[in-house]
C-alpha positions in Angstrom: 289.4 172.3 71.0 293.0 171.0 71.3 293.7 169.5 74.6 298.1 169.2 74.6 298.7 166.4 78.0 300.9 163.7 79.0 299.1 160.3 79.0 301.1 159.7 82.4 300.0 163.2 84.3 298.4 163.4 87.2 296.6 166.3 86.2 295.8 165.8 82.7 294.2 162.7 83.5 291.2 164.8 86.0 291.2 167.3 82.9 290.0 164.8 80.2 287.8 162.8 83.0 286.2 166.9 83.9 285.9 167.4 79.6 284.1 164.0 79.0 282.0 164.1 82.9 280.4 167.3 80.6 280.5 166.5 77.7 283.3 168.7 75.9 284.4 167.4 72.7 288.5 168.3 72.5 291.4 166.9 70.2 294.1 165.2 72.2 297.5 166.0 71.4 300.2 163.4 73.2 302.9 166.8 74.4 305.9 164.5 74.8 305.8 162.5 71.2 304.3 165.8 69.9 306.1 169.0 71.4 305.4 172.8 71.1 306.9 174.6 68.6 308.0 177.7 69.5 305.7 179.8 67.6 302.7 177.8 69.2 303.9 178.7 72.4 304.4 182.0 71.5 300.9 182.5 70.0 299.3 180.4 73.0 301.4 182.7 75.5 300.2 186.2 73.6 296.6 184.7 73.6 296.4 183.5 77.1 297.3 186.5 78.5 299.7 184.9 81.2 303.5 185.3 81.4 305.5 183.0 79.7 306.8 182.0 82.9 303.5 180.2 83.7 304.0 177.5 80.6 306.6 176.4 81.6 306.4 173.2 84.1 308.2 173.7 87.4 307.8 170.9 89.4 308.9 168.9 86.6 312.8 166.9 86.9 313.7 168.6 83.6 313.0 171.9 84.8 314.9 171.1 88.2 317.3 169.2 86.6 318.9 172.3 84.2 318.7 174.7 86.9 315.5 176.7 84.9 314.6 178.8 88.4 317.9 180.5 88.4 318.7 180.5 84.5 315.3 181.7 83.1 315.2 185.0 84.5 318.0 185.8 82.4 316.8 184.9 78.9 315.1 186.5 76.9 311.2 185.7 75.9 313.3 184.5 71.9 315.3 181.9 74.2 312.9 180.7 76.4 310.3 179.7 73.6 313.0 178.4 72.2 314.1 176.3 75.1 310.3 175.2 75.9 310.2 173.8 72.5 313.0 171.1 72.7 310.8 168.6 75.6 307.4 168.7 76.0 308.3 167.9 79.6 309.6 171.3 80.3 306.0 172.3 79.6 303.0 173.2 81.6 300.1 170.6 81.1 297.5 170.5 80.6 297.0 172.7 78.1 293.5 173.4 76.8 293.4 175.8 73.3 289.9 177.2 71.9 289.2 179.3 69.4 290.0 182.5 72.0 291.4 181.5 74.9 294.7 179.1 76.0 294.3 177.0 79.8 297.7 175.9 82.1 297.3 173.6 83.9 293.9 172.1 84.8 292.1 174.1 87.8 288.3 173.2 87.9 286.9 176.5 88.8 288.9 178.6 85.8 287.7 175.5 83.3 283.9 176.2 84.8 284.1 179.6 83.4 285.6 179.2 80.3 283.5 176.3 79.1 280.4 175.9 81.2 
């Protein structure tokens, strides 16, 4: 599994601790240094079954600075994916990518259902 995270993010730290506590192996990828591409994001959105808006870090400073809450509804999915691919700080984290699933954010109950 691939864990895409930001090391300073408290939610990411909780996710890492949870994975270690349960002995679940994963490969880590720093989201700020290795931002997901538009193609990767499109695949993850499709595999997750979630709406694209769930992949945006709506509590992040950059999201707020760019006034994306107002701008996103008028953008196509392709434009949104291209925007997400420009900066890892726009992307919701952590993202856990498995063979047949994608989880965004860390909600312990959801992770337990999928991984245990």
